[in-house]
N, C-alpha and C positions, 0 to 999 in steps of 0.2 A: 112694840109688838114682838111677841116671842116667836120662835121658829116653829115649824111643823113638828108634830109629835111622831117620833119614829116608832116602828113596830118593835116590840120587845118580846123575846122568846128565843127558841132554838130550832134548828132544822134537824129533824130526825131522819137520818139516812138509812135507806134499805140497801140490800145487796144490788150489785149492778144489774141492769135490765137488758143490756145488749153488749155483745163482745164480737168483734170481727174475727172469724175463724177460717176465712177463705172459701166458705161454702156458697156465698152469694157474690157474684162478680162485682157488683157495684159497691159492696162492703167487704172487699177482699182483705183490706187492712184498715184499721182505725174505725171507731165510731165517734164521729166528731159532733159539732154543735147541732142541737136539735130544738124543735119547738112543737108545742101542742096546737092543734087546730081547734078554734073555738067551736063548741058543740053544745048539745042539750045538757044543762047542768044536772039533770036527774039521772043521766046515764053514767055508769061507772067506766064505760069503754070510751077511750079517748084516742083519736087519730093523732099520730106523731109523725112529723117530718124529721128525718135525721140525715146527717152528712156521712157518707162513707168514702173510702178511697179504693179505686180499682187496682189491678195488678201493676199498672204503670204509675201509681201514686197520684192519680188525678181525682179530684173530689167530684162526687155526684150526690144528688139528693134523692132519697127514697122514702117510702112510707111504711109505717108499722102501726099496730094497735096495742094500746096499753089498757090494762084492767086495774083501775084504782081500788077496787074492792080486794084485789090480790096483788099488792104492790111489790111482792118479791118474785112474781112471775116474769119470765123473759118476754121481751117485746116480740109480737108476731110480725115478722118483716116480710114484705112483698118481694117477689123475685126480680122485678124490673124497677128501675128508677123512675121517678115521676118528673124529673128534669135532668136532661143530659147536657153534654158539652155544647158550647156555642160553635158557630162557624169558624173555620180556620182563619186566623188573623183577627177574630173578634176579641172583645175584652174578656170573654169567658171561654176562650178556646181550650184552656187547660184545666178548667175546674169550675164548679158551682158549689157554694157552701153557705153556712150561717143563715138558714131559712128563717123568715118571719112572715107569718100568715095573718092577713086581716080580712074579715068578712064584712063588707059594707057596700052601699050603693048597689045592692043586688048581685054582687059577685064576690068571689073569693080570690084574693090577690096574694101572690108570693113575692116578697122582696128578698133578694138574695145577693150574695157577693160573688163576683166573677174573678177568675184568676188567669193571668197570662204571664209567661216568662219574659224577662227582659235581659239586657246585655250587661250593664254595669251594676244593676241591683238584682237581687234574686227573683223578684216578681213584682207585679203591679196588680192592684185591686180596684174594682169599681162596682157600683151598685146597679143591679138589674131588676126588672119587673116582669112577672108572668101572671097569667090568669088561668084559673082552673077550667079545663075544657070538658066536653061531654064524655070523653073516654076516661076521665079520671086523672089524666096527665095535665101538667101545666104547660101552657103555650106562651111563648114570649110576646110581650106587648111591643117590644122594640129590640132590634139586634144591637142597639147602642145603649150605653148606660143612661140612667134617668137623671143623674146629677152630672152636669158638665163641670169641667175644671174651671176654677176661678183663680184670681191672684192669691186669695186666702186659702183655697183648697187646690193647690197646683200639683200635688203628688197623688198618692193613692187614697181612695176612700173605701173603707172596708165594711165590717159588720154594722147592721143598723136594727133599730126597733121602731115600728110605725104604729101609731094609735089614731083611730078615727073617732073624733068627738062630734058633738052636735053641730058645731059651727066652724070646725077647723080640723085639719090633720096635723099631727106632730110626728117628726122623725128625729130620733137621736141617732147620730151616725159617727162612726170612727173616721178620723181624717189624720193622715200622716203629716208630721211636722219636719221630718228629716231622716236621712240615713246616716249611719255611722261611717266615718272615713278611715278609721284605724281599728286595730284589734282590741284596744282598750276602751272603745266607745260602745254603747249599746248598738245592736244591729239596726234598730229603727226606733223612732219615737212617735207616738200618736196619742190623741186625746179624743174625747167625745164632745161633739157639738150638736146644736139644735137647728132644725129646718122646719118651716111651716108651709102649709098648702091649703088651698080651697077644695081640691079634688083628689089629692093623693097622687097626682101625676106631675104637676108643675110645682116646683118647690122654690121657696124664698129662703135665702141664707144670709143672715146678718152677722156672721162670724161670732156667734155666741158660744163660748166654751162652757160646757156644763161640768165636766169632770176632767181635771188636769192632774198630772203627776204632782205629788206633794211630799212624799216621804223620801228619805235618803235612799238612793239606789233604784227608786221606781222610775220607769221611763215610758211605759205604754199602758194605755187604758182602752178597753174594747168590750165588745159584746154586751151592749146595754139590754136590759129587760125591765119594763116599766108597768106598774099597775097604779090605779087610783083607789085609795081607801081612806075613809074618815076625813075627807076634804084635803088630802095631801097626795102628791105624787111620791112613789117609792121606786127606786131604781136599784137593781143588782147588776153588777158588771164584773169584768175581769181586769185585774191589775197585774202588772208584770215587773219584776225586778230580777233577782236571781232565778225565781220560780214564779209560776202563776199562782194566784189565789183569788178568791171572790170578795168583792167589796160591796158596800151598801150605802145609799144616800137618800135624803128626803128633800122635798121641795114643795112650795106653795103653788108655783106657777109653771113648773117644768123647765124653767130656764136657769134660775139661781138655785144651786143645790148645796146642801150641807152634808159632808161625808160623815158617816157613822160606822166606819169599818169595824170598830171595836165591838159593836153590837151583833155582828154576824158570827154565828156559831153553827157549824155543820159537822155532824159526826154521829156515831163513831166512825173513825177512819179505818179503812181496811187496806190490804196490801195494794189493791188496784188504784186507790186514790190517796195513798199515804204521802206521796211526794207532791202531788199537785191536785187542786180542784179548780176547774175553770169552765168558761162558756156557760154561764147560768141562763136558764129560761124559766121564769116564774109564771104560773097560770092559776086561774081560780076555778074551783068547782063548788058552787054555792058559796059558803063562807070559808071554805078551806083553801089554803094556799099550798101549792105543790111546786117543786123545782126539779127540772131536768138539768143535769150538769155532767161534765166530762172529767175523767180521771187523769192519771199520769200521762205525760207526753202527748198533749193535744187530744186525748181520748184514745190513744193506742191501746190502753188497758181497759177501756170500757166506758159505757154510758150509765149514769146513776140516776136514782130517783129519791127525793126527800120530801117530807111533809112538815109544814111549819106548826110548831107547838107553842102557843102564846104563853108567856109567863104570868103567874098570878091567877 
């Protein structure tokens, strides 16, 4: 049996669509990881959740509107965030980021990553869940993370992507394998694993590693984004060695993946994303594929938009 057929083509990059300039408090610095909210495929206007950082360098999640008929226009960003900091001492007391929105079971859910500072390591991450409320803001389902620590996942758990299918929910999530002990070691190491659920609330984890570091110098894999097309799962993700870059993989079942990083091409590069391209989020509008991604230094230099152009 042959493997799944990867998508072949290139990603046509437009100019950046957002840049933090200090004018909006929740996006004072950095335009970090973003996601599109599923909407009517006939409308060119797409709501986007995007991570910003306030003047104290704490991540918050806000909302903007993107016009795909005019992909070079700047994102129209709201003044107030849609999800703020958690309670003092909670897992998300110092930031919320990496949004992933799923509309299913009659509601819109936001899966996100919470941040809290620690003593011997720089930070700790865990995954939280909120629901869209009547006022247009997201309300936490729980003040605690939705994934508990286990012996296999005993450190941080970071960015995730959740997909609701007819008979199951799938979550691809980042989990930490260790922290560096010396200056010549990577600061941290993490991989992408798979969890499953009947309702998107209670998750089963069987320690299935989907994307692991494989190249010399590569130590961290994160920020998965998954679609299903032509009978196969397609994932874009962030790989980290000396610098961030975007990778690509395919799978028949969502568990066993084949990396095809060499097939990923995004350009032309500009000054704002010349050094790094990271934190991809791929979404569909009809038959078209679009990607939100961040530029240099975790998105310090802006948020970009690209459209997939198939080859042949």
